[in-house]
C-alpha positions as CSV (number, residue, x, y, z in Angstrom):
1,X,-19.8,3.4,-24.0
2,X,-17.4,0.4,-23.8
3,X,-18.2,-2.4,-21.4
4,X,-15.8,-2.4,-18.4
5,X,-14.8,-5.7,-16.8
6,X,-13.0,-5.4,-13.5
7,X,-12.2,-9.1,-13.2
8,X,-11.3,-10.5,-16.6
9,X,-9.2,-13.2,-14.9
10,X,-12.0,-14.1,-12.5
11,X,-11.5,-14.0,-8.8
12,X,-7.7,-14.3,-9.1
13,X,-6.9,-10.6,-9.3
14,X,-9.3,-9.3,-6.6
15,X,-8.1,-12.0,-4.2
16,X,-4.4,-11.6,-4.9
17,X,-4.6,-7.8,-4.8
18,X,-6.4,-8.0,-1.4
19,X,-3.6,-10.3,-0.2
20,X,-1.0,-7.7,-1.3
21,X,-2.9,-4.9,0.6
22,X,-3.1,-7.0,3.7
23,X,0.6,-8.0,3.6
24,X,1.7,-4.3,3.2
25,X,-0.6,-3.2,6.0
26,X,0.5,-5.9,8.4
27,X,4.2,-5.2,7.7
28,X,3.6,-1.5,8.1
29,X,1.9,-2.0,11.4
30,X,4.6,-4.2,12.8
31,X,7.3,-1.8,11.7
32,X,5.5,1.1,13.3
33,X,5.1,-0.8,16.6
34,X,8.9,-1.4,16.5
35,X,9.5,2.3,15.7
36,X,7.5,3.5,18.7
37,X,9.6,1.3,21.0
38,X,12.9,2.7,19.6
39,X,14.5,6.1,19.5
40,X,16.8,8.1,17.2
41,X,18.1,6.6,14.0
42,X,16.6,3.2,14.8
43,X,13.1,4.8,15.0
44,X,13.7,6.6,11.7
45,X,14.7,3.4,10.0
46,X,11.7,1.5,11.2
47,X,9.4,4.3,10.1
48,X,11.0,4.3,6.7
49,X,10.4,0.6,6.4
50,X,6.8,1.0,7.6
51,X,6.1,3.7,5.0
52,X,7.7,1.7,2.2
53,X,5.8,-1.4,3.1
54,X,2.4,0.3,3.3
55,X,3.0,2.3,0.0
56,X,4.3,-0.8,-1.8
57,X,1.3,-2.9,-0.6
58,X,-1.2,-0.2,-1.8
59,X,0.5,0.3,-5.2
60,X,0.9,-3.5,-5.7
61,X,-2.8,-4.0,-4.8
62,X,-3.9,-1.4,-7.3
63,X,-1.9,-2.7,-10.3
64,X,-2.5,-6.3,-9.4
65,X,-6.2,-5.5,-9.6
66,X,-5.6,-3.6,-12.9
67,X,-4.3,-6.8,-14.4
68,X,-7.9,-7.9,-14.4
69,X,-9.3,-4.7,-15.9
70,X,-10.5,-4.7,-19.5
71,X,-12.7,-2.6,-21.8
72,X,-14.6,-4.2,-24.7
73,X,-13.5,-2.9,-28.1
74,X,-10.0,-1.7,-27.2
75,X,-6.6,-2.9,-26.0
76,X,-5.1,-1.3,-22.9
77,X,-1.5,0.0,-22.5
78,X,0.3,1.8,-19.7
79,X,2.4,5.0,-19.8
80,X,5.6,3.8,-18.1
81,X,6.8,7.2,-16.6
82,X,3.3,7.9,-15.2
83,X,3.0,4.4,-13.8
84,X,6.4,4.8,-12.0
85,X,5.4,8.3,-10.9
86,X,2.3,6.9,-9.2
87,X,4.6,4.6,-7.1
88,X,6.8,7.6,-6.1
89,X,3.7,9.6,-5.1
90,X,2.5,6.8,-2.9
91,X,6.0,6.5,-1.3
92,X,6.3,10.2,-0.6
93,X,2.8,10.8,0.8
94,X,2.7,7.7,2.9
95,X,6.2,8.4,4.3
96,X,5.1,11.9,5.2
97,X,2.0,10.6,7.0
98,X,3.8,7.9,8.9
99,X,6.5,10.3,10.0
100,X,3.9,12.8,11.2
101,X,2.4,10.2,13.5
102,X,5.7,8.5,14.4
103,X,7.3,11.7,15.5
104,X,4.3,12.8,17.6
105,X,2.5,9.6,18.6
106,X,0.4,11.2,21.3
107,X,-1.1,14.1,19.3
108,X,-4.6,13.9,17.8
109,X,-3.6,16.7,15.3
110,X,-0.6,14.5,14.1
111,X,-2.9,11.6,13.6
112,X,-5.4,13.6,11.6
113,X,-2.7,15.3,9.5
114,X,-1.0,11.9,8.9
115,X,-4.3,10.3,7.9
116,X,-5.2,13.1,5.6
117,X,-1.7,13.1,4.0
118,X,-1.6,9.4,3.6
119,X,-5.2,9.2,2.3
120,X,-4.6,11.8,-0.3
121,X,-1.4,10.0,-1.3
122,X,-3.3,6.8,-1.8
123,X,-6.0,8.5,-3.9
124,X,-3.4,10.4,-5.8
125,X,-1.5,7.2,-6.6
126,X,-4.8,5.6,-7.8
127,X,-5.8,8.4,-10.1
128,X,-2.3,9.0,-11.4
129,X,-2.1,5.3,-12.1
130,X,-5.4,5.6,-14.0
131,X,-4.1,8.6,-15.9
132,X,-1.3,6.2,-17.1
133,X,-3.9,4.0,-18.9
134,X,-3.9,4.3,-22.7
135,X,-6.8,3.0,-24.8
136,X,-8.8,3.8,-27.9
137,X,-11.4,6.1,-26.5
138,X,-12.1,8.7,-23.9
139,X,-12.1,8.1,-20.2
140,X,-14.6,10.0,-17.9
141,X,-15.3,9.9,-14.2
142,X,-18.4,10.2,-12.0
143,X,-17.4,13.0,-9.6
144,X,-19.6,11.7,-6.7
145,X,-17.9,8.3,-6.8
146,X,-14.5,9.9,-7.1
147,X,-15.2,12.0,-4.0
148,X,-16.4,8.9,-2.2
149,X,-13.2,7.0,-3.1
150,X,-11.0,9.8,-1.7
151,X,-13.1,9.9,1.5
152,X,-12.6,6.1,1.9
153,X,-8.9,6.5,1.4
154,X,-8.6,9.2,4.0
155,X,-10.7,7.4,6.6
156,X,-8.9,4.1,5.9
157,X,-5.5,5.8,6.2
158,X,-6.4,7.5,9.5
159,X,-7.8,4.3,10.9
160,X,-4.6,2.5,9.8
161,X,-2.3,5.0,11.5
162,X,-4.5,4.9,14.7
163,X,-4.2,1.1,14.7
164,X,-0.4,1.4,14.4
165,X,-0.4,3.6,17.5
166,X,-2.9,1.7,19.6
167,X,-2.3,-2.0,18.7
168,X,0.5,-4.0,20.0
169,X,-0.3,-7.7,20.0
170,X,0.3,-9.8,16.9
171,X,-3.2,-11.1,16.8
172,X,-4.7,-7.6,16.9
173,X,-2.3,-6.5,14.1
174,X,-3.5,-9.4,12.0
175,X,-7.1,-8.4,12.4
176,X,-6.3,-4.8,11.7
177,X,-4.4,-5.6,8.6
178,X,-7.3,-7.6,7.2
179,X,-9.6,-4.7,7.8
180,X,-7.2,-2.3,6.3
181,X,-6.8,-4.5,3.2
182,X,-10.5,-4.5,2.8
183,X,-10.6,-0.7,3.1
184,X,-7.9,-0.2,0.5
185,X,-9.6,-2.7,-1.9
186,X,-12.9,-0.9,-1.3
187,X,-11.3,2.4,-2.2
188,X,-9.8,1.0,-5.4
189,X,-13.0,-0.6,-6.7
190,X,-15.1,2.4,-5.7
191,X,-12.7,4.5,-7.8
192,X,-12.9,2.0,-10.6
193,X,-16.7,2.1,-10.7
194,X,-16.4,5.9,-11.1
195,X,-14.8,5.2,-14.5
196,X,-16.7,5.4,-17.8
197,X,-15.1,4.8,-21.2
198,X,-16.4,5.9,-24.6
199,X,-14.6,3.6,-27.1
200,X,-13.4,4.9,-30.4
201,X,-12.5,1.9,-32.5
202,X,-9.1,2.3,-34.2
203,X,-6.4,0.1,-35.8
204,X,-3.6,2.4,-34.7
205,X,-1.1,0.9,-32.2
206,X,-1.4,2.2,-28.7
207,X,1.6,3.8,-27.0
208,X,2.9,2.4,-23.8
209,X,3.6,-1.0,-22.4
210,X,1.2,-3.9,-21.9
211,X,0.2,-5.0,-18.4
212,X,1.9,-8.3,-18.7
213,X,5.2,-6.9,-20.1
214,X,5.6,-4.1,-17.6
215,X,3.0,-3.9,-14.8
216,X,3.1,-7.6,-13.9
217,X,6.9,-8.0,-13.5
218,X,7.0,-4.8,-11.5
219,X,4.2,-5.9,-9.2
220,X,5.8,-9.3,-8.7
221,X,9.1,-7.6,-7.8
222,X,7.4,-5.3,-5.3
223,X,5.4,-8.3,-3.9
224,X,8.7,-10.2,-3.4
225,X,10.1,-7.1,-1.6
226,X,7.1,-7.2,0.8
227,X,7.5,-10.9,1.6
228,X,11.3,-10.7,2.1
229,X,10.9,-7.7,4.3
230,X,8.1,-9.5,6.2
231,X,10.5,-12.4,6.9
232,X,13.2,-10.0,8.1
233,X,10.8,-8.2,10.5
234,X,9.5,-11.5,11.8
235,X,13.0,-12.8,12.5
236,X,14.5,-9.6,13.9
237,X,14.1,-9.3,17.7
238,X,11.8,-6.6,19.1
239,X,13.2,-4.0,21.5
240,X,11.9,-5.9,24.5
241,X,13.6,-9.1,23.4
242,X,16.9,-7.3,22.8
243,X,16.6,-5.7,26.3
244,X,16.0,-9.1,27.9
245,X,18.9,-10.6,26.1
246,X,21.2,-7.8,27.1
247,X,20.1,-8.1,30.7
248,X,20.7,-11.8,30.7
249,X,24.2,-11.2,29.3
250,X,24.9,-8.7,32.0
251,X,23.9,-11.1,34.8
252,X,25.9,-14.0,33.4
253,X,29.1,-14.5,35.4
254,X,32.4,-13.9,33.6
255,X,33.8,-17.0,31.9
256,X,30.4,-18.7,31.9
257,X,29.8,-20.4,28.6
258,X,27.1,-19.0,26.3
259,X,24.4,-21.7,25.8
């Protein structure tokens, strides 16, 4: 069996991947709060932004952590179509889960369905991403640890969606996002510790792209999307602020200069 190292770059990848998970969670929570205060097309747009933020944060967390993954005795490459498919899976499942809760925020059944859908999407993204790994050898999994990682994903997703419904204050959202980031990271590393690799030394070139030539630029791009979208959400007025501004404008006498 090859020796697996989950932090070949030291603490850099675990810390950075955790930061990505927290950023996506915080942005998703804030967008969901905005969605629940809106109606119609505006609510839909906020829910779409929330889903894309959460999915992007989870996917970026996974592949940032994978930058530090190494196996002794073999190089590692990534199948490009499968890697991109893992991102699509995360987007679709998280979107379905967020919309299930956002459309029916008061129903326990919607919360449980949304948590299950989102959690399975997170787990599916993780293991599809792992299926994209190419190396000289055979990859195996410990079924018990795989099941535990899926359970963690479902519980974490359900808790995240509950937090999106129950939490309103920025301070509480910050605490919730830190906890969610820890839960997503725990799911990832639980799943990674389920992996075993039997290395078969070979001089043949591996198919696929290296992490630095493909995964790293894509993760940086998605990370930039998270931070830009975070700035947009932070600067855009909430529904209550827009209502207050509209009320103030309505009370202002005609011809009164705008301050």
